[in-house]
Structures are given as structure tokens and as C-alpha cells.
C-alpha positions as CSV (number, residue, x, y, z in Angstrom):
1,X,2.0,29.3,48.7
2,X,1.8,29.4,45.0
3,X,3.0,26.2,43.3
4,X,4.3,27.1,39.9
5,X,3.4,25.0,37.0
6,X,6.8,25.2,35.5
7,X,9.6,25.9,38.1
8,X,13.1,27.4,37.1
9,X,14.9,24.3,38.4
10,X,13.8,20.8,39.6
11,X,16.4,18.4,41.1
12,X,16.0,15.1,39.3
13,X,16.5,11.4,40.1
14,X,18.1,9.0,37.6
15,X,17.5,5.7,39.3
16,X,20.0,4.2,41.7
17,X,20.5,7.3,44.1
18,X,18.5,5.7,47.2
19,X,20.0,2.1,46.6
20,X,23.3,3.4,46.6
21,X,22.5,5.5,49.8
22,X,21.1,2.5,51.3
23,X,24.4,0.5,50.5
24,X,26.3,3.3,51.9
25,X,24.6,2.8,55.3
26,X,25.2,-0.8,55.3
27,X,29.0,-0.3,54.5
28,X,29.0,1.8,57.6
29,X,30.9,5.0,56.5
30,X,28.6,7.9,55.8
31,X,30.9,10.8,56.8
32,X,33.2,10.8,53.7
33,X,36.3,9.2,52.2
34,X,34.8,5.9,51.8
35,X,33.6,3.5,49.0
36,X,31.5,6.0,47.0
37,X,33.9,8.9,47.4
38,X,36.5,6.8,45.6
39,X,34.0,5.7,42.9
40,X,33.2,9.3,42.2
41,X,36.7,10.6,42.2
42,X,38.0,7.6,40.2
43,X,34.9,8.4,37.7
44,X,35.7,12.0,37.4
45,X,39.5,11.3,36.6
46,X,38.8,8.7,33.9
47,X,36.0,10.7,32.4
48,X,37.8,14.0,32.1
49,X,41.5,13.1,32.0
50,X,42.1,15.1,35.3
51,X,45.2,13.8,37.1
52,X,43.5,14.0,40.5
53,X,39.8,14.8,41.7
54,X,38.8,15.3,45.2
55,X,35.2,15.5,46.2
56,X,34.4,18.4,48.4
57,X,31.2,19.7,50.3
58,X,30.8,22.4,47.9
59,X,32.4,24.3,44.9
60,X,32.8,27.1,47.4
61,X,35.0,24.7,49.6
62,X,37.0,23.7,46.5
63,X,37.7,27.4,45.8
64,X,38.7,27.9,49.4
65,X,41.1,25.1,49.3
66,X,42.5,26.7,45.9
67,X,43.3,29.9,48.0
68,X,45.1,27.9,50.6
69,X,47.0,25.6,48.1
70,X,48.3,28.8,46.2
71,X,49.2,30.6,49.6
72,X,47.2,33.7,48.9
73,X,47.7,36.1,51.5
74,X,47.1,39.8,52.4
75,X,47.8,42.0,49.5
76,X,47.7,39.3,46.8
77,X,45.7,40.0,43.7
78,X,43.4,37.6,41.8
79,X,41.8,38.5,38.6
80,X,38.4,37.3,38.0
81,X,35.3,38.4,36.0
82,X,33.0,40.7,37.7
83,X,29.8,38.7,36.3
84,X,30.2,35.7,38.6
85,X,28.9,34.1,41.8
86,X,30.2,35.7,45.1
87,X,32.2,32.4,46.0
88,X,34.5,33.0,43.3
89,X,35.9,36.1,45.0
90,X,35.0,35.1,48.6
91,X,37.5,32.3,48.5
92,X,40.5,34.7,48.0
93,X,39.1,37.4,50.1
94,X,39.0,35.1,53.2
95,X,42.8,34.7,52.9
96,X,43.4,38.3,52.8
97,X,43.6,38.5,48.8
98,X,42.2,41.4,46.9
99,X,39.9,40.5,44.0
100,X,40.6,42.6,40.7
101,X,37.4,42.5,38.7
102,X,37.5,42.2,34.8
103,X,34.9,42.9,32.2
104,X,33.2,40.2,30.2
105,X,33.0,39.5,26.4
106,X,29.6,40.4,25.0
107,X,29.3,37.1,23.1
108,X,30.1,34.4,25.3
109,X,29.6,36.5,28.7
110,X,33.0,34.9,29.7
111,X,36.0,37.0,31.1
112,X,37.3,39.2,28.4
113,X,40.8,37.8,27.8
114,X,41.7,41.1,25.9
115,X,41.4,43.1,29.3
116,X,43.5,40.8,31.4
117,X,47.0,42.2,30.5
118,X,46.3,45.7,31.8
119,X,45.0,44.3,35.0
120,X,48.1,42.3,36.0
121,X,50.3,43.9,38.6
122,X,53.4,42.6,40.4
123,X,51.0,41.4,43.2
124,X,48.8,39.2,40.8
125,X,49.0,35.7,41.9
126,X,46.2,34.0,39.8
127,X,43.6,34.5,36.9
128,X,40.3,32.7,37.6
129,X,38.3,32.2,34.3
130,X,34.7,31.4,34.9
131,X,33.1,29.3,32.0
132,X,29.8,30.9,32.1
133,X,26.8,28.7,31.1
134,X,29.1,25.9,30.6
135,X,30.6,27.5,27.7
136,X,34.5,27.8,27.5
137,X,36.6,30.9,28.2
138,X,39.4,31.4,25.4
139,X,41.7,29.3,27.4
140,X,44.7,29.4,24.7
141,X,45.1,33.2,25.3
142,X,44.4,33.1,28.9
143,X,47.0,30.3,29.5
144,X,49.6,32.2,27.3
145,X,49.1,35.4,29.2
146,X,49.5,33.7,32.5
147,X,52.5,31.6,31.6
148,X,54.2,35.0,30.1
149,X,53.7,36.7,33.6
150,X,54.3,33.6,35.7
151,X,50.8,33.6,37.1
152,X,48.6,30.5,38.2
153,X,45.4,29.8,36.3
154,X,42.4,28.2,38.3
155,X,39.3,27.5,36.4
156,X,35.9,28.0,38.2
157,X,34.1,25.3,36.2
158,X,30.9,25.1,38.5
159,X,28.5,25.2,35.4
160,X,30.9,23.3,32.9
161,X,31.3,19.6,33.9
162,X,31.9,17.6,30.7
163,X,32.1,20.7,28.5
164,X,35.1,21.0,26.3
165,X,37.4,23.6,24.6
166,X,39.3,22.4,21.5
167,X,38.3,18.6,22.5
168,X,39.8,18.9,26.1
169,X,37.5,18.9,29.2
170,X,37.1,22.1,31.0
171,X,38.8,22.1,34.6
172,X,41.8,20.5,33.1
173,X,43.6,23.5,31.7
174,X,44.7,25.6,34.8
175,X,46.9,24.0,37.5
176,X,43.6,23.6,39.6
177,X,39.8,23.5,38.7
178,X,36.6,23.5,40.6
179,X,33.3,21.8,40.1
180,X,29.9,22.0,41.6
181,X,27.3,19.6,42.3
182,X,24.5,21.8,43.6
183,X,21.1,20.9,43.0
184,X,20.8,23.6,40.3
185,X,23.6,21.8,38.2
186,X,23.2,19.2,35.5
187,X,24.7,16.5,37.8
188,X,24.1,17.0,41.6
189,X,23.9,15.7,45.0
190,X,21.9,18.4,46.7
191,X,25.1,20.3,47.6
192,X,28.6,19.2,46.8
193,X,31.6,19.9,44.7
194,X,35.2,18.7,43.6
195,X,38.7,20.0,43.2
196,X,40.4,19.1,40.0
197,X,44.3,19.0,40.5
198,X,46.3,19.2,37.1
199,X,49.6,20.0,38.6
200,X,50.9,17.1,40.7
201,X,52.8,19.6,42.8
202,X,49.3,20.3,44.6
203,X,48.2,16.6,45.1
204,X,49.6,15.6,48.5
205,X,48.8,19.0,50.2
206,X,45.3,19.1,48.7
207,X,44.6,15.8,50.5
208,X,45.9,17.2,53.8
209,X,44.0,20.6,53.4
210,X,40.9,18.6,52.7
211,X,41.2,16.5,55.9
212,X,41.4,19.5,58.4
213,X,45.2,19.9,57.9
214,X,45.9,16.3,58.8
215,X,47.7,13.5,57.0
216,X,44.8,11.2,57.6
217,X,44.5,9.9,54.0
218,X,48.2,8.8,54.1
219,X,47.2,6.8,57.3
220,X,44.1,5.1,55.8
221,X,46.4,4.1,53.0
222,X,48.8,2.6,55.5
223,X,51.7,4.8,54.5
224,X,52.1,6.2,58.2
225,X,51.5,4.6,61.6
226,X,49.3,7.4,62.8
227,X,48.1,10.9,61.6
228,X,48.4,14.2,63.1
229,X,48.1,18.0,62.3
230,X,50.6,19.1,59.7
231,X,49.1,22.0,57.8
232,X,46.2,24.5,57.7
233,X,42.9,23.0,56.4
234,X,39.2,22.5,57.2
235,X,36.3,20.0,56.9
236,X,36.2,20.1,53.1
237,X,35.2,16.5,52.3
238,X,31.8,15.5,50.9
239,X,29.6,13.3,53.0
240,X,29.9,9.6,52.1
241,X,26.1,9.4,51.7
242,X,26.1,12.2,49.4
243,X,28.8,10.7,47.5
244,X,26.6,7.7,47.0
245,X,23.8,9.7,45.6
246,X,26.3,11.6,43.2
247,X,27.6,8.3,41.9
248,X,24.3,7.3,40.7
249,X,24.2,10.6,38.9
250,X,27.7,10.3,37.4
251,X,26.9,6.7,36.1
252,X,24.0,8.3,34.2
253,X,25.9,11.4,32.9
254,X,25.9,10.7,29.3
255,X,22.1,10.3,29.4
256,X,21.9,13.4,31.4
257,X,24.1,15.6,29.2
258,X,22.1,14.3,26.0
259,X,18.8,15.3,27.5
260,X,20.1,18.8,28.5
261,X,21.5,19.1,25.1
262,X,18.0,18.3,23.6
263,X,16.1,20.7,25.8
264,X,18.8,23.5,25.2
265,X,18.6,23.0,21.3
266,X,14.8,23.0,21.5
267,X,15.0,26.6,23.0
268,X,17.4,27.7,20.4
269,X,15.7,26.4,17.4
270,X,12.2,27.5,18.5
271,X,13.4,31.0,19.7
272,X,15.8,31.7,16.9
273,X,13.5,33.6,14.7
274,X,11.6,35.6,17.4
275,X,14.8,36.6,19.0
276,X,16.3,38.0,15.8
277,X,12.8,40.0,15.1
278,X,12.9,41.6,18.6
279,X,16.6,42.3,19.0
280,X,17.0,39.6,21.5
281,X,20.4,37.8,22.2
282,X,20.4,34.0,22.6
283,X,23.5,32.2,24.0
284,X,26.5,32.0,21.7
285,X,28.8,29.0,21.4
286,X,32.1,29.5,19.5
287,X,33.1,26.6,17.2
288,X,35.9,25.6,19.4
289,X,33.5,24.8,22.3
290,X,31.3,21.9,23.3
291,X,29.1,23.3,26.0
292,X,27.7,21.6,29.0
293,X,24.2,22.9,28.3
294,X,23.7,24.1,31.8
295,X,21.4,27.0,31.1
296,X,19.6,28.9,28.4
297,X,19.4,32.5,28.6
298,X,18.0,35.6,26.7
299,X,19.4,39.1,26.8
300,X,16.7,41.4,26.2
301,X,17.2,44.9,24.6
302,X,16.4,46.9,27.8
303,X,16.0,46.2,31.7
304,X,12.4,46.9,31.5
305,X,11.6,44.4,28.8
306,X,13.7,41.8,30.9
307,X,11.6,42.8,33.9
308,X,8.4,42.8,32.1
309,X,9.0,39.3,30.4
310,X,9.9,37.8,33.9
311,X,6.6,39.1,35.2
312,X,4.7,38.2,32.1
313,X,6.0,34.3,32.4
314,X,5.1,34.6,36.0
315,X,1.5,35.4,35.2
316,X,1.6,32.1,33.4
317,X,3.1,30.2,36.1
318,X,6.4,29.9,34.6
319,X,9.6,30.9,36.6
320,X,12.4,32.8,34.8
321,X,15.3,34.4,36.8
322,X,17.9,37.0,36.3
323,X,21.5,36.3,37.3
324,X,24.5,37.9,38.9
325,X,24.8,41.3,40.0
326,X,28.3,42.4,39.0
327,X,30.5,42.0,41.9
328,X,32.4,45.3,41.4
329,X,29.0,47.1,42.1
330,X,28.1,45.2,45.1
331,X,28.5,46.7,48.7
332,X,31.5,44.4,49.3
333,X,33.1,44.8,45.9
334,X,33.1,48.5,46.1
335,X,35.6,48.2,49.1
336,X,38.2,47.0,46.7
337,X,37.7,49.4,44.0
338,X,38.0,48.5,40.3
339,X,37.7,49.8,36.8
340,X,34.2,50.1,35.3
341,X,33.0,46.9,33.7
342,X,30.2,48.2,31.3
343,X,29.6,44.9,29.3
344,X,28.9,43.1,32.6
345,X,26.8,45.9,33.9
346,X,24.6,46.1,30.9
347,X,24.4,42.2,30.7
348,X,23.3,41.9,34.2
349,X,20.5,44.5,33.8
350,X,19.1,42.5,30.7
351,X,19.6,38.9,31.2
352,X,17.1,36.3,32.2
353,X,17.4,32.6,32.5
354,X,14.7,30.1,31.2
355,X,13.5,27.1,33.1
356,X,15.9,24.1,32.4
357,X,16.1,20.8,34.3
358,X,16.7,17.2,33.4
359,X,13.2,15.7,33.2
360,X,11.6,18.8,31.5
361,X,9.4,17.7,28.8
362,X,8.6,18.9,25.4
363,X,5.2,20.0,26.2
364,X,6.4,22.3,29.1
365,X,9.1,23.7,26.6
366,X,6.5,24.3,24.1
367,X,4.2,26.3,26.6
368,X,7.3,28.3,27.6
369,X,8.1,29.1,24.1
370,X,4.6,30.1,23.3
371,X,4.4,32.3,26.4
372,X,7.4,34.0,25.2
373,X,6.2,34.6,21.6
374,X,3.0,36.2,23.2
375,X,4.9,38.8,25.2
376,X,4.3,42.4,24.1
């Protein structure tokens, strides 16, 4: 098997992961809800200002919890961008909901808030903005529209932990928000996630849903003598041993974010003139946003140029990747029907993502940039 010189992603250690995992073993709880789970949840609450954070086994599971908490049922509609991962839609489809696909902005590649109003119907239960590449959607406008129509806002913030909009952390605007700690994210534990709860109405029930529909957390706190089945739910909790790994990463979050920022800015500064000369679009960050520096992408002028550049980099042992297929064009998405989303379609055909991982060094970045500049 070919081993690439520069992979697209590489999960990185920061120092204390294994010692915390060993400590977790010594403490005797590895399944979830123990010492390190509480440490991670407290850290996230203090660092972001969210009212309550619950670790989950994935961002997908956090989204599925959202669908339960919002009582999504058959016929309910949820508006979300077509240009996103399948989990954003699947979570609501599993409860009988219907995804309504919205086009994206050409600048940030986030949901186009100007398109939301005409997609709202009497059956709309929620709007789910996805903060693409860790750059915020226009939350002021989205929240105003949702409030006017009595609709919930849920942030899919899988790529945007510690990013901000007008100085406020992403994931803390909507009634609920979801995070990812998948190995491809800035801060990871192999696979994991979190549910951010900003509306206290959902705090107690979210604990029950995450514990298979039982009130076990109240029992562990000594609030009740025994616990039982009181609601729907599933096994959404993150394993404690993964929480131990995650806590080491969270402790180093400032260092990780600073390193990601440095890598992102190197790409931007060294490709800006080349991109301008070749009609290539680089990531756009509005002045109101502080990004997470999760990814760096290029939007090429044509699909053939995108594909040829991916192959060109591959020939130099560099892995670059395309991204989402618009959900409204997928086999599953076609079942629900939707308006066309031309910006999402054009972007998906022309976008590629460059290698970006926490311990990527400047020498490797220089090689990537030089290889891109050699592309004809």
C-alpha cells in the first residue's frame, strides 16, 4: 500500500493522553460518566460559556439527541444547508422528519440566510445552520428569522469549536448545539462529540435521553433511591477512557488552536497571489468572525481543474480531498424533493481541501505550496 509523504489528516498527541487513560483504568470506570467525563464537560462549559455540555459518542449522536429533544416527528420539517455531512439530515429523518435543503452563500459556503424565509412552512420545527470550516453563519439574521416564526435554532458546530461570532462562541447561540471530536477535528479522541444546551428547558431531559431514557444521572447524584426507564433514549454517552484522552487535548486547546491558525495563515499568505492570478477562491472570513482554522480549501475555476490538481498533488505524494456531495442531489435526498441549490452544486464540483493537521511542519507546507504553484 502506498504511504503518502503528506497525508490529508493525521491525528496528533499533545502529551498527557496515555497517562490520563491509565489513570482512568486505575479509577475503575471506563464506560462513561466518570471523573474525566465531568472534567471535559466542566472545561467546555467554562471555556465557551454554554449552560450545559454533555459528552456524546459522536456529533451524529448529539444531533440524534437534538431530534428527540425537539420532539421531531413524521411530517415535521427541518431546514438545513444542502452542503453538509449526511448526519445533519439523518438525525431528523430517523425521527420521521423531512429535511428541507437550503442553498449556501458563495463567500463563506455557509447556509444562505437570505434563502431561509421562503423555505419556512407551517410544519417547520427547526433551522440548523452548519458553521462550515469553523467560520460562523450569519447568526444575527438567522436568530431573528427563527424568533419571528417561532422556530428553534440548532447549531451544527462540528467544525467550529472555540470559533466565535461577534465575540461569542459558536454553539452557544441556538437552543442546542453539537460538537465533534472525530479524529479529523482540531481536538479529538478518535470518535466523540458533545451536546451544548443553551436553553435550560432541555437540561434534565437531555441527561435522560443520553442515559438510554433512564434517570440514572439523578440516581448517581443521590437525588433518587433508584433509577428506571422514564423516556426514550439510547446509548449516547462517550466512553470514559475516550473522555480521558479528550481531556488531555482540551487542556492543550489554546496551543492546538494557535498552531492551526499558524498553518492556516501560512497557506493563505503563500497562496494569495497565485490564487488571484488563476481565478482560484480561498477561504473567506468575515470581520465579525473568529474561525476555528479547521480546514483550508481552494475553489478552482472548473471541476476538471479541481480533479487535475488533486491528481497532480497525488503524484507528489500529497493527499488533497474534495468534500460534500450536495445532499439534495444524493439518492436519499432526492426522495424528499427540494429547490435547486446552484451555489452548493457549483462549489461541490470545484472545491478541494489541503492537508492540515496539528503537527504539520513548515517544511511540509512549503512543499505543498510549491507543488500547487507548479500545477499547470
